N, C-alpha and C positions, 0 to 999 in steps of 0.2 A: 730786624725791627720790628715793630707792633704797626698792627693795621690799625688807623685811627679814621673814624666818619665823621665826625666832628669838629669845628676847632676848640671845643672843652676836651673834646678826649686829647686832641694836640696837646694842647697847654697840660695836661697831668701828665702826658708822656714827657713831654719836655723838664717838667718838674722831676720827674723821679730820673730821668735818663742825667740831669743836673747831679742830683741827690747820689743816684750810683758813682758819676764821678769824684763828689767830694770825697765817698767813702771810699774807694778803691783811693786816693790821693793819699789819706789817712794812713790808710793800712802800709801801703810802701812806706812811705817817709817816716813812719813808725819805724819800721825796719831797719831803715837805712840810722835813724835818731838813735837806735840802742845800741850800734856798731860805732859810731862816732868816738873819738876819742878826744874831742877838741869840745871842751864844755860849753862854750860861747855856740858851736856850730849845732851841739847837739838839743842846747835850749831854742836856737832860733827852728830847728825845726820841730822839735815840741810845740811852739806857740802857732807854727803854721799847722799843724797835727788838730790841737784846739781849734783851730778857726776853723777849719774843713770839715771837723764833727760836727760843729754848731752849725754851718750851712747847710750841711745834709739832714741834721733836724730840722731846721724850717725848709728847705724844697720839700720834705716829706708833710711835715704839718699844713703846710701852702695846696698840697695836692690833695690830701684829705678832706680838706675845707670843700672841694670840690665832688661834685656830684656825675664821675665817671668811672669805668671801671680802670683797675689801673692793669699798666701794659707787666707782660708775662717775658723783658727781656732784661737782660744787663745793657749796661752802656758798651757797646762792643769798641766804640771808637775811643773812648778813655783807657779802656784794658789794651789797646795796641799801642795805644802811644804810650802806657807806662810799660806792658812787655819791651817794647824797643829800649826806653830807657836802661830797662833791667839789665839789658844783652849788652848795652854802651858801657 
């Protein structure tokens, strides 16, 4: 986890964490959607992937609008949740 010294740095870290989480979700669900045999399920996953990608862009844009250094770590919490779900 990134070390932060100010509330602004904490905000930017949180925005990047949320963006990274959305990107990981879009990546993993996109792979699942590609293997789905039911068309409606595949379309539903596709819609979630598009929404997650859009949220990721918004979070990155919001973080970029704030004067603070970018964190140097991925969202390990989301990665752990998705790794666990993939194993299941």
